C-alpha positions, -999 to +999 in steps of 0.1 A: +277+449+155+305+427+167+316+391+159+297+376+188+265+393+177+270+382+141+278+346+150+250+342+175+222+360+157+226+356+119+220+322+104+246+309+080+219+296+057+204+331+054+238+345+045+244+319+018+208+324+004+215+361+001+245+352-020+225+328-042+237+296-027+210+270-017+215+236-002+218+205-023+203+185+005+194+191+041+176+177+071+169+190+106+205+187+117+226+198+087+226+214+053+250+205+024+260+229-003+283+229-033+315+247-024+306+285-023+343+294-026+351+275-058+338+251-085+329+216-074+304+191-085+300+173-052+285+190-021+314+194+004+303+224+024+282+215+055+264+237+079+255+224+114+220+239+117+219+236+155+253+251+162+253+275+132+288+266+121+303+255+088+329+230+076+344+227+041+355+191+038+375+196+005+398+221+023+395+208+059+385+243+071+355+257+089+342+283+113+313+306+122+293+332+103+319+359+105+346+335+094+325+326+063+320+362+053+357+370+057+367+340+035+340+345+009+349+382+002+386+379+012+380+409+035+388+420+070+366+413+100+355+449+102+345+448+065+326+416+071+307+432+100+299+463+079+286+441+050+263+421+074+249+454+089+242+467+054+223+435+045+200+440+075+195+403+081+163+398+100+162+360+108+177+354+143+195+321+148+189+323+186+152+329+181+146+302+155+127+280+178+106+309+191+098+319+155+086+284+147+062+285+176+051+321+171+018+330+155+020+332+117+000+359+100-005+352+063-004+384+042-006+370+007-011+336-011-004+335-049+009+311-076+046+303-072+068+328-090+097+337-067+131+329-082+147+318-050+118+295-040+120+279-074+158+276-070+153+259-036+128+234-052+153+227-080+180+219-054+156+193-040+150+178-075+115+193-079+107+207-114+080+231-127+056+202-132+048+203-095+043+240-092+005+237-096+004+218-063+022+247-045+017+283-036+039+312-027+030+324+008+040+357+022+036+360+060+048+377+091+061+363+124+067+388+152+067+416+127+093+399+105+083+396+069+090+362+053+080+342+023+080+305+016+067+277-005+032+267+008+017+232+006-020+232+016-034+207+041-069+194+047-076+221+073-068+249+048-035+257+064+000+255+049+032+236+054+059+264+048+094+258+035+122+278+021+160+273+023+163+284+059+128+281+074+105+252+082+071+258+098+033+256+093+002+277+098-017+247+112-009+210+114-029+185+094-025+158+067-025+167+030-042+147+003-038+145-035-067+127-050-060+107-081-075+073-074-102+057-052-083+024-050-046+030-046-027+054-023+009+061-014+019+076+020+047+100+027+059+120+058+067+152+040+055+170+009+090+172-006+091+134-006+057+132-022+066+157-050+099+137-055+078+106-060+056+124-086+088+134-104+101+099-102+071+077-111+057+074-146+022+066-133-002+091-118-030+066-112-028+067-074-036+091-046-010+106-023-014+111+015+012+133+032+014+131+070+032+164+075+040+150+109+040+115+124+017+129+150-010+129+123-009+091+120-043+084+137-061+108+114-043+094+084-055+059+093-091+069+089-083+080+053-064+048+045-094+026+053-110+037+020-082+023-002-076-013-013-039-007-020-016+012+004+021+018-004+044+032+023+073+056+016+081+067+051+115+080+064+142+056+073+145+067+109+130+056+142+098+077+138+093+065+103+099+029+114+073+032+142+047+047+118+054+021+092+050-008+116+017+007+130+002+010+096+013-025+086-002-039+117-035-022+110-038-028+073-029-062+058-030-047+023-003-021+032+031-026+015+065-013+028+083+003-001+113+016+018+136-011+002+136+011-029+155+039-010+174+017+015+205+036+027+189+070+023+172+091+050+141+095+029+127+094-006+139+128-015+175+120-006+173+089-028+157+109-057+184+136-056+211+110-057+196+092-086+192+124-106+230+128-105+234+096-125+210+107-152 
């Protein structure tokens, strides 16, 4: 292995996960961590998930995967390459998109018990009170063995998440039935679980789109409820979905004012937890 191979094929997020560092917050473009090189209370270490590079704002330094390993272990480049080879990382950065599109073969579904998956949930503000809504799913993609948090949808498939992987076995909406009258709508299940942690009431059902492409199917479910609250993302796709639901259902209510200035409800929830 050389530096080019290391930088182009091994994801920084997988390296950090192997060292016990999970993101404090993340989205499709970037992931934020507490400083892995020292003690800090604010996330100042950012990974660009598309370019696979890092930057530590508190020091004004950054680099690629090899640079991170050298700095983390205070070692030589050759020692960093040897360490990476011994770890036998198997999640290719270059093939990330191919993996997300490849066929997923589930090998085991069981109650959530994996320490690192629980640690990831904790980093997103999700406690053990939500574990009964989740599963631990083991699966293979192109002969690679992976595991992730599984959130079941109406088709019997799973939304899959861990600290460096986001995918699904099949795309459909998810539904948590608690009320026949009131329902709250979210784009992703992490937002929905954050809401369950945040609210003191459980007298409402939850609908999770899992993708804005599921909006038409979601609308057929929403017709059955007299009260509809919308907690969609504060981006263009979320705005379009929100406006479409509002135009179809006069009883729908936009609740995004609560987390104005945040990308989504989970970002808001994590930030509020810091002040508790």
